[in-house]
MDTraj code that builds the backbone (N, CA, C; nanometers):
import mdtraj as md
import numpy as np

residues = "MET SER PHE GLN GLY ARG PRO PRO ALA ARG TRP ARG ARG SER ALA ARG CYS GLY ALA THR ASN GLY CYS VAL GLU VAL ALA ARG LEU ASP VAL SER ALA ILE SER VAL ARG ASP THR GLU ASP ILE THR ASP HIS LEU SER PHE GLY LEU GLY GLU TRP ARG LYS PHE ILE GLU ASP ALA LYS ASP GLY ARG PHE ASP GLN SER".split()
xyz = np.array([
    [-1.3569, -0.8690, -1.8697],
    [-1.4383, -0.7644, -2.0258],
    [-1.5181, -0.8209, -2.0000],
    [-1.6167, -0.7087, -2.0445],
    [-1.7826, -0.7078, -2.0754],
    [-1.7837, -0.6253, -2.1838],
    [-1.8805, -0.7003, -2.2304],
    [-1.9647, -0.6555, -2.3729],
    [-2.1101, -0.5921, -2.3633],
    [-2.1742, -0.5407, -2.4697],
    [-2.3007, -0.4625, -2.4631],
    [-2.3815, -0.5584, -2.5999],
    [-2.4985, -0.5748, -2.5981],
    [-2.5252, -0.6862, -2.6896],
    [-2.5525, -0.8178, -2.6139],
    [-2.5733, -0.8765, -2.7599],
    [-2.6192, -1.0520, -2.7434],
    [-2.4916, -1.1178, -2.6880],
    [-2.4689, -1.2148, -2.5991],
    [-2.3309, -1.3003, -2.5933],
    [-2.3151, -1.3364, -2.6976],
    [-2.1454, -1.4118, -2.7711],
    [-2.1537, -1.4403, -2.8427],
    [-2.2115, -1.5865, -2.8721],
    [-2.2149, -1.6481, -2.9640],
    [-2.2889, -1.7862, -2.9629],
    [-2.1605, -1.9105, -2.9125],
    [-2.2605, -2.0012, -2.8583],
    [-2.1960, -2.1482, -2.7891],
    [-2.1955, -2.2313, -2.8915],
    [-2.1415, -2.2567, -3.0091],
    [-2.1566, -2.4103, -3.0713],
    [-2.1241, -2.4865, -3.0415],
    [-2.1926, -2.6460, -3.0162],
    [-2.1839, -2.7452, -2.9090],
    [-2.2239, -2.8564, -3.0520],
    [-2.0876, -2.9309, -2.9763],
    [-2.1012, -3.0560, -3.1091],
    [-2.0832, -3.1804, -3.0132],
    [-2.1866, -3.3079, -3.0569],
    [-2.1165, -3.4302, -3.0232],
    [-2.0300, -3.4873, -2.9555],
    [-1.9654, -3.5332, -2.8433],
    [-1.8599, -3.5833, -2.8448],
    [-1.8344, -3.6870, -2.8936],
    [-1.8915, -3.7499, -2.9972],
    [-1.9209, -3.8860, -3.0975],
    [-1.8350, -3.8595, -3.2473],
    [-1.8212, -3.6346, -3.2335],
    [-1.7509, -3.6388, -3.3643],
    [-1.5641, -3.7050, -3.3268],
    [-1.5384, -3.6800, -3.1682],
    [-1.4083, -3.6612, -3.2280],
    [-1.3246, -3.5802, -3.2754],
    [-1.1907, -3.6606, -3.3706],
    [-1.1110, -3.5288, -3.4082],
    [-1.1674, -3.4207, -3.5186],
    [-1.2263, -3.5639, -3.6194],
    [-1.3116, -3.5003, -3.7719],
    [-1.3550, -3.3534, -3.7379],
    [-1.3695, -3.3647, -3.8255],
    [-1.4558, -3.2155, -3.8661],
    [-1.5803, -3.1996, -3.9772],
    [-1.6312, -3.3229, -3.9668],
    [-1.7623, -3.3621, -4.0661],
    [-1.8589, -3.4154, -3.9755],
    [-1.9077, -3.2707, -3.8742],
    [-1.9826, -3.3326, -3.7819],
    [-2.1351, -3.1852, -3.8152],
    [-2.2091, -3.1960, -3.6764],
    [-2.2970, -3.0928, -3.6911],
    [-2.3383, -3.0419, -3.5826],
    [-2.3337, -2.9193, -3.5543],
    [-2.3219, -2.8303, -3.4471],
    [-2.4645, -2.7206, -3.4460],
    [-2.4853, -2.7227, -3.2911],
    [-2.6068, -2.6747, -3.2314],
    [-2.5940, -2.5235, -3.1830],
    [-2.6428, -2.4432, -3.1808],
    [-2.6511, -2.3456, -3.0721],
    [-2.7693, -2.2643, -3.1089],
    [-2.7731, -2.1658, -2.9683],
    [-2.8871, -2.1327, -2.9410],
    [-2.8867, -1.9789, -2.9446],
    [-2.9078, -1.9266, -3.0813],
    [-2.8760, -1.7854, -3.1289],
    [-2.9727, -1.7044, -3.0799],
    [-3.1080, -1.7351, -3.0552],
    [-3.2545, -1.6766, -3.0443],
    [-3.3077, -1.7275, -2.9437],
    [-3.3760, -1.6129, -2.8529],
    [-3.4336, -1.7288, -2.8019],
    [-3.5850, -1.7967, -2.8225],
    [-3.5988, -1.8158, -2.9260],
    [-3.7203, -1.9014, -2.9860],
    [-3.6824, -1.9517, -3.0874],
    [-3.5092, -2.0606, -3.1229],
    [-3.5069, -2.1218, -3.2078],
    [-3.3482, -2.1892, -3.1829],
    [-3.3511, -2.2999, -3.2356],
    [-3.2062, -2.4093, -3.2450],
    [-3.1265, -2.3609, -3.3373],
    [-3.0270, -2.3193, -3.3668],
    [-2.9494, -2.3283, -3.5202],
    [-2.8509, -2.4560, -3.5411],
    [-2.8357, -2.4466, -3.6362],
    [-2.7663, -2.5829, -3.6627],
    [-2.6443, -2.5695, -3.7799],
    [-2.5338, -2.6017, -3.7931],
    [-2.4581, -2.5579, -3.8530],
    [-2.3394, -2.6895, -3.8872],
    [-2.2839, -2.7145, -3.9936],
    [-2.2121, -2.7953, -4.0651],
    [-2.0840, -2.7794, -4.0172],
    [-1.9746, -2.8332, -3.9457],
    [-1.8436, -2.7959, -3.9195],
    [-1.7796, -2.7482, -4.0245],
    [-1.7818, -2.8078, -4.1318],
    [-1.6935, -2.7985, -4.2985],
    [-1.8056, -2.6378, -4.3268],
    [-1.8610, -2.6304, -4.3089],
    [-1.8978, -2.4982, -4.3503],
    [-2.0095, -2.3859, -4.2611],
    [-1.8872, -2.3339, -4.1451],
    [-1.9571, -2.2782, -4.0701],
    [-1.9823, -2.1417, -4.0753],
    [-1.9562, -2.0813, -4.2437],
    [-2.0543, -1.9638, -4.2518],
    [-2.2141, -1.9467, -4.2379],
    [-2.2522, -2.0855, -4.2759],
    [-2.4230, -2.1148, -4.3047],
    [-2.5120, -2.1567, -4.1622],
    [-2.6273, -2.1495, -4.1133],
    [-2.6591, -2.2281, -4.1013],
    [-2.8070, -2.2090, -4.0905],
    [-2.9020, -2.3315, -4.0197],
    [-2.9951, -2.3351, -4.0640],
    [-3.1318, -2.3176, -3.8858],
    [-3.2111, -2.2342, -3.9062],
    [-3.2525, -2.2481, -3.7601],
    [-3.4071, -2.3312, -3.7323],
    [-3.4326, -2.3868, -3.6719],
    [-3.5430, -2.4150, -3.6162],
    [-3.6148, -2.4090, -3.5048],
    [-3.7557, -2.3582, -3.5256],
    [-3.8582, -2.3346, -3.4042],
    [-3.7907, -2.4346, -3.2753],
    [-3.8435, -2.3988, -3.1505],
    [-3.7827, -2.4872, -3.0737],
    [-3.9377, -2.5975, -3.0595],
    [-4.0112, -2.5946, -3.0801],
    [-4.1121, -2.7127, -3.0844],
    [-4.0820, -2.8374, -3.1966],
    [-4.0005, -2.7405, -3.3202],
    [-3.9820, -2.8232, -3.4516],
    [-3.8407, -2.8938, -3.4076],
    [-3.7081, -2.8528, -3.2452],
    [-3.6580, -2.9216, -3.2487],
    [-3.6756, -3.0448, -3.1469],
    [-3.7562, -2.9617, -3.0584],
    [-3.8589, -3.0670, -2.9356],
    [-3.8821, -3.2172, -3.0390],
    [-3.9413, -3.2065, -3.1526],
    [-4.0251, -3.3101, -3.2346],
    [-3.8679, -3.3853, -3.2952],
    [-3.7979, -3.3725, -3.3103],
    [-3.6802, -3.3713, -3.4533],
    [-3.5844, -3.4869, -3.3079],
    [-3.5837, -3.4585, -3.2168],
    [-3.4731, -3.4680, -3.0790],
    [-3.5577, -3.6450, -3.0552],
    [-3.7124, -3.5781, -2.9916],
    [-3.7909, -3.7081, -2.9712],
    [-3.8022, -3.8314, -3.0738],
    [-3.8125, -3.7840, -3.1813],
    [-3.7852, -3.8909, -3.3288],
    [-3.6880, -3.9335, -3.3044],
    [-3.5522, -3.8702, -3.3279],
    [-3.4165, -3.9447, -3.3019],
    [-3.4058, -4.0329, -3.1917],
    [-3.4581, -4.0053, -3.0891],
    [-3.4533, -4.0853, -2.9705],
    [-3.4943, -4.2422, -3.0199],
    [-3.6493, -4.2263, -3.0713],
    [-3.7207, -4.3315, -3.0787],
    [-3.6695, -4.3965, -3.2133],
    [-3.5782, -4.3178, -3.2515],
    [-3.5158, -4.4092, -3.4185],
    [-3.5950, -4.4033, -3.5398],
    [-3.6427, -4.3511, -3.5501],
    [-3.7045, -4.2727, -3.6762],
    [-3.6268, -4.2741, -3.7781],
    [-3.5364, -4.1968, -3.7560],
    [-3.4003, -4.2042, -3.8930],
    [-3.3073, -4.3364, -3.8668],
    [-3.3146, -4.3596, -3.7671],
    [-3.1981, -4.5402, -3.8101],
    [-3.2775, -4.5581, -3.9635],
    [-3.1096, -4.6141, -4.0050],
    [-3.1605, -4.7045, -4.1382],
    [-3.1396, -4.8128, -4.1046],
    [-3.2144, -4.8810, -4.1784],
    [-3.1823, -5.0542, -4.1826],
    [-3.1388, -5.1163, -4.2176],
])
top = md.Topology()
chain = top.add_chain()
for i, resn in enumerate(residues, 1):
    res = top.add_residue(resn, chain, resSeq=i)
    for name in ("N", "CA", "C"):
        top.add_atom(name, md.element.get_by_symbol(name[0]), res)
traj = md.Trajectory(xyz[None], top)
């Protein structure tokens, strides 16, 4: 099967989500952005530039968003 245009989005979620539907998914819908959506409302999504996304991931890995 072939199609024209852009391939369908591949939304991914963390393996830590388990069977619940209360997770966040990410996909690359555009070459210059990462999109994020809530699995409980898949009709809307937010998009972030690649630099913004990299900074978010770095901060998350550094524990910047950890709650005390």
